[in-house]
C-alpha positions in Angstrom: 36.9 -24.2 1.3 36.6 -25.1 -2.4 36.7 -22.5 -5.2 33.1 -22.7 -6.2 31.9 -22.5 -2.6 34.1 -19.4 -2.1 32.7 -17.8 -5.2 29.1 -18.4 -4.0 29.7 -16.9 -0.6 31.5 -13.8 -2.1 28.5 -13.3 -4.4 26.1 -13.4 -1.4 28.3 -11.0 0.5 28.2 -8.6 -2.4 24.4 -8.7 -2.2 24.8 -8.0 1.5 26.9 -4.9 0.8 24.2 -3.6 -1.6 21.5 -4.2 0.9 23.4 -2.2 3.5 24.0 0.6 1.0 20.2 0.7 0.2 19.4 1.2 3.9 22.1 3.7 4.8 19.6 6.7 4.5 17.4 5.3 7.2 14.7 3.9 5.0 14.1 1.2 2.4 12.6 1.9 -1.0 10.0 -0.9 -1.5 8.8 -1.4 -5.1 5.1 -0.8 -5.4 5.0 -3.9 -7.6 6.5 -6.0 -4.8 3.7 -4.8 -2.5 1.1 -5.5 -5.2 2.6 -8.9 -5.6 2.1 -9.5 -1.8 -1.6 -8.9 -2.1 -2.2 -10.6 -5.5 -0.4 -13.8 -4.4 -1.8 -13.7 -0.9 1.8 -13.6 0.5 1.5 -10.6 2.7 3.1 -12.3 5.7 6.0 -13.8 3.7 6.8 -10.5 2.0 6.6 -8.8 5.4 9.1 -11.2 6.9 11.5 -10.4 4.0 11.1 -6.7 4.5 11.6 -6.9 8.3 14.8 -9.0 7.7 16.0 -6.4 5.2 15.4 -3.7 7.8 16.8 -5.1 11.0 19.8 -7.1 9.6 22.7 -6.0 7.4 21.8 -8.4 4.6 22.7 -11.5 6.5 22.1 -13.2 9.9 22.8 -16.5 11.6 20.0 -18.9 11.4 19.3 -19.2 15.1 16.2 -19.1 17.4 17.3 -15.5 18.4 17.2 -14.4 14.8 13.7 -15.9 14.2 12.4 -14.5 17.6 13.5 -11.0 16.7 11.6 -11.2 13.4 8.5 -12.8 15.0 8.4 -10.2 17.7 8.5 -7.4 15.2 5.7 -8.9 13.2 3.8 -10.3 16.3 3.6 -13.8 14.9 4.9 -17.2 16.1 8.6 -18.1 15.5 7.6 -21.4 13.8 5.7 -19.3 11.3 8.9 -17.6 10.4 10.4 -21.0 9.5 7.6 -21.5 6.9 8.2 -18.0 5.6 12.0 -18.6 5.3 11.3 -21.8 3.3 9.0 -19.9 0.9 11.6 -17.1 0.5 14.3 -19.7 -0.2 12.1 -21.4 -2.8 11.7 -18.0 -4.6 15.4 -17.2 -4.2 14.7 -14.0 -2.2 17.1 -15.4 0.4 20.0 -17.8 0.3 21.4 -20.2 3.0 24.8 -21.5 3.9 23.8 -24.6 5.8 27.4 -25.5 6.8 28.1 -22.2 8.6 24.5 -21.4 9.7 24.1 -18.1 7.8 21.1 -16.9 5.9 21.5 -14.2 3.3 18.8 -11.8 2.2 18.9 -10.8 -1.5 18.9 -7.1 -2.2 15.6 -5.5 -3.2 17.0 -4.7 -6.7 17.8 -8.4 -7.1 14.3 -9.4 -6.1 13.0 -6.8 -8.6 15.0 -8.7 -11.3 14.0 -12.2 -10.1 10.2 -11.4 -10.2 10.5 -9.4 -13.5 9.1 -6.2 -12.0 9.1 -3.4 -14.6 8.6 -0.1 -12.8 10.7 2.0 -10.3 7.8 3.5 -8.3 8.6 2.7 -4.6 7.3 3.4 -1.1 9.7 4.7 1.5 9.7 2.3 4.5 11.1 3.7 7.7 12.0 1.6 10.8 9.1 2.9 12.8 6.7 1.5 10.2 7.7 -2.1 10.9 5.3 -2.6 13.8 2.4 -1.7 11.6 3.7 -3.2 8.4 0.4 -4.4 6.9 -1.1 -1.0 7.4 2.0 0.5 5.7 1.7 -1.8 2.7 -2.0 -0.9 2.3 -1.3 2.8 2.7 1.5 2.5 0.1 -0.8 1.2 -2.6 -3.4 3.8 -1.8 -0.9 6.6 -1.6 0.6 5.5 -5.0 -2.8 5.5 -6.6 -3.8 8.9 -5.2 -0.5 10.5 -6.2 -0.9 9.1 -9.7 -4.4 10.5 -10.0 -3.3 13.8 -8.6 -0.6 14.0 -11.3 -3.1 13.1 -14.0 -5.5 15.8 -12.8 -2.8 18.4 -12.7 -1.8 17.6 -16.3 -5.3 17.8 -17.5 -6.3 20.8 -15.5 -9.1 19.0 -13.7 -7.6 19.8 -10.3 -8.5 23.5 -10.9 -11.9 22.6 -12.2 -12.6 20.6 -9.1 -11.1 23.1 -6.7 -8.3 20.8 -5.5 -5.3 22.7 -6.7 -4.1 23.3 -3.1 -5.2 20.0 -1.7 -3.2 16.8 -2.0 -6.3 14.6 -1.9 -8.4 12.6 -4.4 -11.7 10.8 -4.1 -11.3 7.0 -3.8 -14.4 4.8 -3.8 -14.6 1.5 -1.9 -15.0 -0.1 -5.3 -11.6 1.2 -6.4 -10.1 -0.1 -3.1 -11.6 -3.5 -3.9 -10.0 -3.5 -7.4 -6.6 -2.3 -6.1 -6.3 -5.2 -3.7 -8.5 -7.8 -5.4 -10.7 -8.2 -2.3 -14.4 -8.1 -1.4 -16.2 -5.0 -0.2 -15.9 -5.9 3.5 -12.1 -6.6 3.3 -11.6 -3.4 1.3 -13.3 -1.4 4.1 -11.2 -3.1 6.7 -8.0 -2.4 4.7 -8.8 1.2 4.3 -9.6 1.6 8.0 -6.3 -0.1 9.0 -4.2 2.2 6.8 -6.1 5.2 8.2 -5.8 4.0 11.8 -2.0 3.9 11.6 -1.6 7.2 9.8 -0.7 5.9 6.3 -3.6 7.7 4.7 -5.9 10.5 5.9 -9.6 10.4 4.9 -12.1 13.2 4.7 -15.8 13.1 3.9 -16.7 14.3 0.5 -20.0 16.1 0.6 -21.4 18.2 -2.2 -24.5 20.3 -1.9 -27.1 19.7 -4.7 -30.2 21.6 -5.8 -33.6 20.8 -7.3 -34.7 18.5 -4.6 -36.3 18.7 -1.1 -35.9 16.7 2.0 -39.4 15.2 1.4 -38.2 14.2 -2.1 -35.2 12.4 -0.6 -37.4 10.4 1.7 -39.8 9.5 -1.1 -36.9 8.3 -3.4 -35.4 6.1 -0.7 -38.8 4.6 0.3 -39.5 3.7 -3.3 -36.0 2.2 -3.9 -35.2 4.4 -6.8 -31.9 3.3 -8.3 -30.3 6.5 -9.7 -31.1 10.2 -9.9 -29.6 13.2 -11.7 -29.0 16.3 -9.6 -27.2 19.6 -10.3 -24.4 20.7 -8.0 -25.1 23.9 -6.1 -23.6 26.9 -7.8 -22.5 24.8 -10.8 -23.9 23.5 -14.1 -22.3 20.1 -13.4 -24.8 17.2 -13.0 -24.3 14.2 -10.7 -25.8 10.8 -11.3 -26.1 9.2 -7.9 -28.0 6.8 -5.8 -30.6 8.3 -3.4 -28.9 6.5 -0.6 -25.9 8.8 -1.1 -28.1 11.8 -0.2 -28.0 13.4 3.2 -30.2 16.1 4.7 -28.6 18.7 7.0 -30.6 21.6 8.3 -32.8 21.5 5.2 -29.9 21.4 2.7 -29.3 18.3 0.6 -25.8 16.9 0.2 -24.5 14.2 -2.0 -22.1 11.9 -0.2 -19.4 11.1 -2.8 -16.3 8.8 -2.4 -14.1 9.8 0.5 -11.2 12.0 -0.2 -7.9 10.4 0.6 -4.6 12.2 1.3 -1.5 10.0 0.8 0.8 9.7 3.9 3.3 7.2 2.6 6.2 8.8 0.7 6.4 7.6 -2.9 9.7 7.8 -4.8 11.7 6.2 -7.6 14.3 3.4 -7.2 17.7 3.6 -8.8 18.0 0.2 -10.5 21.7 0.5 -11.3 
């Protein structure tokens, strides 16, 4: 083996050791920016393949049908699709290949962080039992990160006490916000949110607020006449809501405004050590 080739393999083995060290606690810390990258670049499947490889191999594996089958079974996709994903990951230098010896090396997550120029250390904790529902996890991670950030902001400004959420780890997230977070249409945003909820990566609650100054007959009239917006006072408060009449619900004679669903984050968010 020549000197340059030996140096290259040693460098790849060093990345392998770092990957193993990263996973020793039973989870991987996945940068939120990496997950955002997956949705922005429409490379969810390719990023998922990389994460599965990081999770089930110790940084390297022989490039065999067995290796590809294990990844494809985890993601429930065809083995030939894994070949395309590997080619993409090789092009981005997220993985390396020793063609002579038949080994494939998976760059450490910190190295991918450097390659892609990610700036922040916010990360989602990926546990082995999340791998079978990886897309739901990725969606839940972005939503959980958003909610936790908003909860932190509301605590700092004191609005959590004003809104009565000081003991509740939840925050209202409209479908419009979900659309913006993922860069998708309304229908896809709804599907994404339901997928994350189905697999337990977020928890959703209806957000109904009683309003005053209006009768059930008024609600019916407003909807029939396609009124765009209306101002209503919250029950027991001086706060005024500006909402669409379509958001109003009548229950036993009381009128409620249906506000954006409350979401509780279920994906653990932490910080990466980039050293």
